[in-house]
PASE-711400 format. One record per residue (C-alpha): residue in one letter; z, x negated, y. Coordinates in steps of 0.001 Angstrom, whole numbers, padded with zeros to 6 digits, always signed. Layout:
REM PASE-711400
AZXY ...
***
This chain:
REM PASE-711400
M-000088+000009-000100 A-001023-001441+003466 A+001863-002272+005792 R+002522+000364+008542 M+001820-001405+012051 T+004655-001118+014359 Q+003552-003341+017163 R+000634-005183+018556 L+001135-008250+020670 H-001878-009672+022583 C-001774-013263+023320 S-004297-014874+025784 R-003442-018298+024398 V-001646-018802+021289 L-000792-021877+018694 L-001812-020656+015442 A-001315-022603+012160 D-004792-024236+012609 G-004512-024838+016335 W-004708-023079+019724 R-006682-019892+019944 D-007649-017576+022955 D-007724-013768+023021 V-005744-013020+019902 T-003790-009912+018995 L-000933-010244+016429 E-000342-006855+014407 L+003145-006698+013103 D+004706-004439+010262 T+007951-002761+010019 D+010043-005938+009375 G+008503-007993+012246 S+006374-010134+010112 I+002802-010709+011050 A+000445-008351+009053 S-002867-009597+010601 I-004216-011665+013302 R-007304-010470+015100 A-009590-011419+017752 G-009427-009649+021281 C-007087-007362+022723 L-006839-004287+020697 E-005808-000862+021634 D-002136-000371+022645 A-001413-004055+022343 E+001411-005396+024690 R+000098-008202+026654 L+002402-011403+026271 P+002681-013099+029966 G+001861-016690+029111 P+000983-019207+026358 V+002640-018356+022944 L+004221-020899+020394 P+005941-020176+016964 G+009594-020289+017593 M+011283-023610+016868 V+013534-024166+013776 N+016938-025790+014541 V+017539-027297+011049 H+021319-028580+011675 S+023879-027104+013906 H+027726-027069+014160 I+028005-024253+016749 H+031619-024851+017387 Q+031020-028232+018758 R+029324-026790+021684 L+032866-026372+023067 I+033186-030227+023569 A+029738-030870+025017 G+030273-033148+027901 L+033734-033577+027530 T+033921-036820+025582 G+032684-039088+028218 R+035768-041218+028912 G+035445-044607+027745 A+037676-045816+025056 G+036625-049558+024976 P+034411-051337+022524 E+035842-049039+019566 D+034499-045923+021022 S+032207-044612+018339 F+031417-041573+016148 W+034954-041881+014488 S+036976-041692+017870 W+034661-038988+018901 R+035248-036986+015707 E+039207-037032+016565 R+038223-035339+019694 M+036288-032623+017838 Y+038882-032057+015494 E+041329-031410+018269 A+038953-028986+019862 V+038694-026966+016665 G+042297-026633+016369 L+042454-024783+019544 L+040297-022002+018360 S+041374-018686+017461 G+039145-016478+015155 E+038087-014278+018305 D+037532-017543+020355 F+035150-019001+017529 R+033259-015548+017394 T+032626-015750+021213 L+031771-019288+021041 A+029177-018879+018209 A+027561-015848+019926 W+027314-018006+023195 G+026010-021025+021329 F+023275-019047+019504 M+022184-017324+022743 E+021690-020801+024438 L+019700-021991+021387 L+017254-019007+021724 E+016963-019633+025562 G+016242-023202+024401 G+013178-022107+022309 Y+015000-022160+018833 T+014471-018855+016999 T+016154-019744+013740 T+019054-021927+013167 G+020796-023632+010228 E+024441-023435+010511 F+026313-026224+008829 H+029623-024312+008687 Y+032912-026101+007713 P+035956-024670+009829 H+036507-022373+007035 R+040025-021412+007807 L+039945-021805+011543 G+043005-019729+013250 G+044517-019143+009598 Q+041455-017089+008490 S+039866-017112+005137 P+036562-018688+004455 M+035001-015440+003974 E+036272-014105+007287 T+034954-017176+009421 A+031599-017170+007403 G+031320-013512+008622 Q+031951-014598+012148 V+029034-016724+012151 L+026734-014175+010699 E+028051-011674+013147 A+027536-013965+016120 A+023819-014661+015075 E+023344-010970+014598 R+024558-010215+018194 A+022439-013041+019615 G+019385-011761+017783 C+018399-015194+016172 G+017406-016015+012426 L+019997-017870+010444 T+020551-019720+007476 L+024212-020112+006868 L+025248-023379+004950 P+028788-023162+004001 V+030052-026612+003588 W+031764-028074+000634 Y+034513-030614+002126 R+036613-031737-000722 H+037806-035385+000082 G+038723-037460+002902 G+036545-040381+002261 F+034983-042519-000730 G+037013-043043-003627 R+038264-039317-003615 Q+040671-040100-000692 P+042893-036906+000180 L+041772-034888+003225 G+043491-035877+006396 E+045830-033515+008268 R+043149-032324+010563 Q+040647-031787+007689 Q+042939-029543+005763 P+041176-026214+007080 F+037741-027525+005807 G+038757-028245+002344 M+037530-026064-000672 A+037790-026386-004300 L+034483-026189-006510 E+035239-022797-007643 E+036097-021473-003954 I+032671-022778-002586 I+030613-021365-005625 S+032329-018025-004897 L+031935-017828-001340 V+028172-018615-001562 E+027621-016231-004517 S+029378-013507-002415 L+027157-014298+000701 Q+023884-014486-000886 S+024371-011228-002422 T+024593-009575+000762 A+022128-011762+003036 G+018835-010352+003941 G+016735-009484+007133 L+016888-012563+009357 Q+019501-014072+007464 R+019586-016623+004472 V+022515-018476+002792 G+022495-022024+001168 V+025157-024633+000561 A+026141-027961+002100 P+027994-030676+000459 H+029345-032324+003500 S+028560-035956+002793 L+029125-038500-000155 R+032228-039391+001539 A+033638-035890+001444 V+031962-034800-001889 D+031825-037349-004789 A+028213-037463-006027 R+029555-037162-009641 D+030739-033532-008796 L+027168-032264-007395 P+025554-031278-010669 A+028436-028817-011111 L+027788-027357-007520 L+024166-027066-008111 E+024630-025496-011550 G+026977-022757-009872 I+024600-022423-007111 P+021162-022687-008441 A+019140-021031-005453 G+018922-021548-001703 P+018831-024694+000572 V+020957-027655-000051 H+021937-029902+003081 L+023875-033137+003215 H+024908-035614+005770 I+024086-039044+004568 S+023882-042636+005855 E+024643-041680+009459 Q+026829-044712+010131 P+026746-048237+009134 A+030479-047770+008128 E+029580-045048+005832 V+027046-047364+004027 E+029415-050040+003720 A+032271-047852+002358 C+029783-046617-000257 L+028676-050178-001285 Q+032350-050959-001439 H+033431-048048-003765 H+030369-047589-005826 G+028365-050909-005732 C+025172-049052-004088 R+024039-047313-000760 P+024551-043765-000209 V+020905-042364-001080 E+020771-044493-004247 W+024169-043288-005265 L+022965-039681-004591 L+019870-040118-006524 R+021800-041533-009347 H+023570-038141-010029 V+021178-035357-008818 D+017433-034618-008876 V+016671-034288-005319 D+013835-031896-004554 D+012343-029686-001932 R+015464-027630-001646 W+017102-030554-000026 C+017599-031436+003451 L+019384-034945+004265 I+020662-034927+007785 H+020356-038119+009612 A+019702-040576+006876 T+019680-043192+009898 H+020738-046191+007905 A+018927-045520+004714 S+017069-048508+003376 N+013166-048718+002925 D+013379-048114-000597 E+015735-045053-000004 R+013466-043632+002261 H+010384-044090-000022 A+012301-042324-002907 L+013282-039325-000369 A+009820-038987+000563 E+008435-038836-003182 C+011193-036228-003746 S+009677-033726-000933 A+013343-033882+000681 V+013205-032982+004429 I+015006-035169+006840 G+016829-033709+009437 I+016721-035778+012415 C+019158-034814+015439 P+018127-037198+018421 T+020315-035885+021204 T+023493-036078+018934 E+022477-039453+017190 A+021970-040906+020789 D+025269-039476+022164 L+027152-041090+019184 G+025264-044218+019091 D+024031-043847+015344 G+020743-045471+015623 L+017206-044495+015180 F+015396-043478+011938 P+011920-044760+011487 V+010109-041511+011723 R+006627-042871+011864 E+006783-044579+008693 Y+008447-041684+006905 L+005622-039465+007977 D+003088-041928+006857 G+004547-042133+003517 G+004246-038404+002922 G+007794-037280+004298 R+008619-034502+006333 V+010904-034396+009404 A+012780-031367+011098 V+014997-031505+014148 G+018383-030193+014841 S+020669-029622+017729 D+023609-030933+015597 S+026771-031014+018089 N+024807-028907+020546 L+025363-031376+023379 V+021887-030178+024135 T+020412-026694+023323 S+016925-027260+024254 A+014126-027670+021589 A+011825-029480+024126 E+014540-032005+024803 E+015267-032745+021158 L+011494-033162+020428 R+010991-035447+023648 L+014031-037816+022417 L+012471-037819+019076 E+009265-039372+020271 W+010938-041435+022964 G+013165-043168+020400 Q+010261-044000+018428 R+008350-045358+021425 L+011280-047726+022251 R+011746-048919+018746 L+007850-049683+018239 Q+006985-050321+021826 Q+004273-047835+021651 R+003191-044587+023291 N+002341-041236+021623 V+003852-042319+018224 L+004227-039142+016325 C+000732-037718+016558 G-002765-038968+015383 A-005685-040217+017512 G-007209-037576+019511 E-004111-035140+018950 H-001858-033931+021663 I+001632-035110+021273 G+003373-031971+022216 T+001253-029812+019722 S+001764-032238+016991 L+005529-032516+017391 W+006103-028784+017698 Q+004153-027934+014559 Q+005454-030654+012511 A+009041-030047+013157 A+008812-026237+013181 R+007219-026139+009661 A+009509-028850+008080 G+012560-026862+009543 A+011319-023539+008151 A+010915-025138+004669 A+014410-026584+004905 L+015989-023198+005923 D+013947-021145+003513 Q+012819-018938+006294 P+009407-017233+006565 V+008711-018974+010092 G+007463-022312+011563 E+004098-021100+012164 L+002140-018129+013383 S+000297-016943+010295 E+000096-013762+008192 G+003103-013008+006307 C+005327-015059+008637 R+008012-013744+010928 A+006766-012978+014391 D+009039-015494+016024 L+007594-016431+019289 V+008221-018445+022607 V+006236-017565+025377 L+005915-020101+028270 D+005744-019355+031937 E+002344-020087+032982 S+003162-019478+036565 H+005663-022299+036717 P+004449-024909+039087 M+004325-027712+036255 L+002415-025346+033845 T-000061-023291+035932 G-003714-023778+035697 L-003441-026296+032830 Q-004985-025921+029309 P-002600-025052+026741 E-002413-028414+024996 D-001520-029948+028396 M+001109-027001+028988 L+002780-027846+025757 D+002782-031597+026561 S+004163-030792+029975 F+006768-028535+028379 V+008130-031019+025987 F+007769-034328+028334 A+008241-032924+031860 H+010794-030235+030862 A+012494-027883+032995 G+014785-025082+032073 D+012765-022289+033567 M+009722-023003+031756 I+010268-020445+029096 D+009636-016791+030012 E+010205-014841+026735 V+011536-015682+023348 R+011028-012929+020579 V+012470-012953+016903 A+010561-010598+014477 G+008752-009273+017430 R+011814-008140+019195 R+012402-009591+022766 V+015790-011355+022857 V+015129-013641+026013 A+013570-012289+029126 A+012771-014209+032235 G+014383-017164+030614 R+017713-015620+029854 H+019596-013617+027124 P+020914-010238+028316 A+024458-010906+027055 R+024912-014309+028922 S+026841-012920+031672 E+029039-010964+029316 L+030266-014051+027599 A+030251-016645+030176 G+033712-016108+031682 R+035251-016140+028344 V+033400-019476+027387 A+034655-020937+030669 E+038117-020223+029873 L+038100-021828+026478 R+036418-025008+028180 R+039241-024929+030762 R+041761-024721+028156 L+040291-027806+026392 A+039943-029807+029392 G+043569-029172+030301 T+042751-027573+033465 T+043785-024144+032768 P+046006-022860+035683 S+049485-022308+034575 
***
């Protein structure tokens, strides 16, 4: 039976799976997916106001960390690192009640939508925040995403140990901890009810927090859905793995599980050449988080070489210091330019860098989150970012030049609309619920910064 058309959207210029096209109508079915793509402006079609991109996919987010964005800038001397930043983050999590978390998550997802991300992978580990149960906090993430109107793949985190060698969790890590049976039960329950814009996978936090020898039991208990894992983010992590297991983290992982296209490995910054080659052969997606990795001084993953070896790379907002897809992609490319001392590194000869970056990252992110997005083609969800072609930096340009300018000369007012499953969730660059939550988020920030009036 043919799908019943519920919406027609006319695009004067649109980035389809095979490139830019002019004068196209997207016909949507009842669930907001694209039923057909037809030339011309069909009868009753709504005209979108500017060039149309597929929504960007945010492969890795810790939405609660938006609370501390910009509040970790006081120098702590030469030992200031990811590890000192982590203590500040733990402190912030400890301040949140369940209602605080719900508010902050909704705000963060709204900001990500305004930044061009239509689907987010939420790597969720504050399971017992404010004394709640893991099912309650997971429910708050799902409710916040529904309120914002974004697609979501929820990735409940298995956090078992405090370091390599099965070290006990630290005091501030206690709310994150779960036994194997608990995480399997949680994911099973969530997967049984997920639908619509939402998917559920699982995230063993890292090889310091979950022993690789325990992963086969996790995968046996959760045989379907995405699997995401932090790995080789910090040199100290690599050294600790060598000390405890006599091999590097990716090597240790591959000894114990068959990594396949379910897997998304986050960061992998300090993986060796041999490890990267093995991951590309496994069809694993690497989740690069350029602004967070820069903020934490992590280092640079060799993206060009990984792509040349057949690998796939997606982008994530991670700590949500920055919530703009354009800024994340810009730093992804700029990091490689600084590393290789070249320009336009992540595109082929004759290609436009903005188009190449956008398409590669959106497609890889969609695969990593098991979401029907990442490109505008029949059967995919109609997640759209509409640029403001009247913006002084965009007006009069060809669409390829507009997207280059959007990414590399980015300004926050270049996005006009964002739609998820065809439904407008951002208009004139702003989410309609922004003003409702702004005061409450400001209060949380003042509390954290120690400036709340007595």
